[in-house]
C-alpha positions in Angstrom: -40.9 -40.5 -13.7 -37.1 -39.9 -13.2 -37.0 -42.7 -10.7 -38.5 -45.1 -13.3 -36.2 -43.6 -16.0 -33.0 -44.2 -14.0 -34.0 -47.2 -11.8 -36.8 -49.0 -13.7 -35.3 -52.4 -14.2 -33.8 -52.5 -10.8 -37.1 -51.5 -9.1 -39.1 -54.0 -11.0 -36.6 -56.7 -10.2 -36.8 -56.0 -6.4 -40.6 -55.4 -6.3 -41.8 -58.1 -8.7 -38.9 -60.5 -9.0 -36.0 -61.0 -11.4 -38.3 -62.3 -14.2 -39.8 -58.8 -14.4 -36.6 -56.9 -15.2 -37.4 -56.7 -18.9 -40.8 -55.1 -18.0 -38.8 -52.6 -15.9 -36.8 -51.8 -19.1 -40.0 -51.2 -20.9 -41.3 -49.0 -18.0 -38.0 -47.1 -18.1 -38.5 -46.4 -21.8 -42.2 -45.5 -21.5 -41.5 -43.2 -18.5 -39.8 -40.7 -20.8 -43.0 -40.5 -22.9 -45.1 -40.3 -19.7 -43.0 -37.4 -18.4 -43.8 -35.4 -21.5 -47.4 -36.5 -21.4 -47.7 -35.0 -17.9 -46.3 -31.7 -19.2 -48.6 -31.8 -22.3 -51.8 -32.6 -20.3 -52.6 -29.2 -18.8 -51.8 -27.6 -22.2 -54.0 -29.9 -24.2 -57.0 -27.5 -24.3 -55.0 -24.7 -25.9 -56.2 -25.5 -29.5 -59.8 -25.6 -28.3 -59.4 -22.3 -26.4 -58.1 -20.7 -29.5 -60.6 -22.5 -31.7 -57.9 -24.3 -33.7 -59.3 -27.8 -33.4 -58.7 -28.2 -37.2 -55.0 -27.9 -36.7 -55.0 -30.3 -33.8 -57.0 -32.8 -35.9 -54.4 -32.9 -38.6 -51.6 -33.0 -36.1 -53.2 -36.0 -34.4 -53.7 -37.8 -37.7 -50.0 -37.3 -38.4 -49.0 -38.6 -35.0 -51.3 -41.6 -35.1 -50.1 -42.5 -38.6 -46.5 -42.1 -37.6 -47.0 -44.3 -34.5 -48.9 -47.0 -36.5 -46.1 -47.0 -39.1 -43.5 -47.4 -36.5 -45.4 -50.3 -34.9 -45.9 -52.0 -38.2 -42.3 -51.7 -39.2 -41.1 -52.6 -35.8 -43.3 -55.7 -35.6 -41.8 -57.0 -38.8 -38.2 -56.0 -38.7 -37.1 -54.9 -35.1 -37.0 -56.3 -31.6 -39.7 -55.2 -29.2 -37.3 -53.0 -27.3 -36.0 -51.3 -30.5 -39.6 -50.7 -31.6 -40.5 -49.2 -28.3 -37.5 -46.9 -28.3 -38.3 -45.6 -31.8 -42.0 -45.3 -30.9 -41.3 -43.3 -27.7 -38.7 -41.1 -29.5 -41.2 -40.2 -32.2 -43.9 -39.6 -29.6 -41.7 -37.4 -27.4 -40.6 -35.3 -30.5 -44.3 -35.0 -31.5 -45.3 -33.9 -27.9 -42.4 -31.4 -27.7 -43.5 -29.9 -31.0 -47.1 -29.7 -29.8 -46.0 -28.1 -26.6 -43.9 -25.5 -28.4 -46.7 -24.8 -30.8 -49.2 -24.3 -28.0 -46.9 -22.1 -26.0 -46.3 -19.9 -29.0 -50.1 -19.8 -29.7 -50.6 -18.8 -26.1 -47.9 -16.2 -26.3 -45.9 -17.8 -23.6 -42.1 -17.7 -23.9 -40.7 -21.1 -24.8 -37.5 -20.0 -23.1 -39.4 -19.3 -19.8 -41.2 -22.6 -19.9 -38.0 -24.5 -20.7 -36.2 -22.8 -17.9 -38.9 -23.9 -15.4 -38.8 -27.5 -16.7 -35.0 -27.6 -16.6 -35.1 -26.4 -12.9 -37.3 -29.5 -12.0 -35.2 -31.9 -14.1 -32.0 -30.7 -12.5 -33.5 -31.0 -9.0 -34.7 -34.5 -9.8 -31.3 -35.5 -11.2 -29.5 -34.1 -8.2 -31.6 -36.4 -6.0 -31.7 -39.5 -8.1 -28.5 -39.7 -10.1 -26.4 -40.4 -7.0 -28.7 -43.3 -6.1 -28.1 -44.7 -9.6 -24.4 -44.2 -9.4 -24.1 -45.9 -6.0 -26.6 -48.7 -6.7 -23.9 -51.3 -6.9 -23.0 -50.4 -3.3 -26.5 -50.0 -2.0 -28.0 -53.3 -3.3 -31.4 -53.6 -4.8 -33.4 -53.1 -1.6 -31.2 -50.1 -0.7 -32.0 -48.5 -4.0 -35.7 -48.8 -3.4 -35.4 -47.2 0.0 -33.0 -44.5 -1.3 -35.6 -43.8 -4.1 -38.4 -43.4 -1.6 -36.1 -41.1 0.5 -35.3 -39.1 -2.6 -39.0 -38.6 -3.4 -39.6 -37.5 0.2 -36.7 -35.0 0.0 -38.1 -33.7 -3.3 -41.5 -33.1 -1.8 -40.0 -31.3 1.2 -38.0 -29.1 -1.2 -41.1 -28.3 -3.1 -43.0 -27.5 0.1 -40.3 -25.1 1.2 -39.5 -23.3 -2.1 -42.7 -23.5 -4.1 -45.6 -21.5 -2.7 -48.1 -22.9 -5.3 -47.3 -26.5 -4.4 -47.6 -25.5 -0.7 -51.0 -24.0 -1.4 -52.1 -27.1 -3.3 -51.2 -29.4 -0.5 -52.7 -27.1 2.1 -56.0 -27.0 0.2 -56.1 -30.7 -0.2 -55.6 -31.3 3.6 -58.2 -28.6 4.4 -60.7 -30.4 2.2 -60.0 -33.7 3.8 -60.3 -32.2 7.3 -63.7 -30.5 6.4 -65.0 -33.8 4.9 -64.3 -35.6 8.2 -66.1 -32.9 10.3 -69.6 -34.0 11.3 -72.5 -31.9 10.0 
């Protein structure tokens, strides 16, 4: 997601052509929301686990109403880009609030969870921000290859320093190997 956030328009311009740069801007804005969506996804069952679906129902009504209001106002008074930015900002704040509420309900320290998230954000920025800063020297195609290289380096770092990630990858390859073994 950080690659899209920092390099979205440039990547869309290189991959799809210059006429797609605005779509890259939209992807860049939406990537922020997707990032928090990925964080929220594994936690989404917490309200069900704690039998608090009624709270989740009212929260979702509030979120849907807020998003619909933003889209209606934006369609009549704002540009598509401004509307999208406000929509994503509202959605991100709603998801952050939901995540904090679910962590609290689960008795998980918000500080601990934030610290883990910050670790991965910093690692991503260390790998991607230099690409963005040097993009004028690299050229568009160079940025694409540098982005791919950054993703590979990121995965290598995770494989080295994150035992859970290493286990996940190992289990995946073991399943693939077993599925190719004749019966």
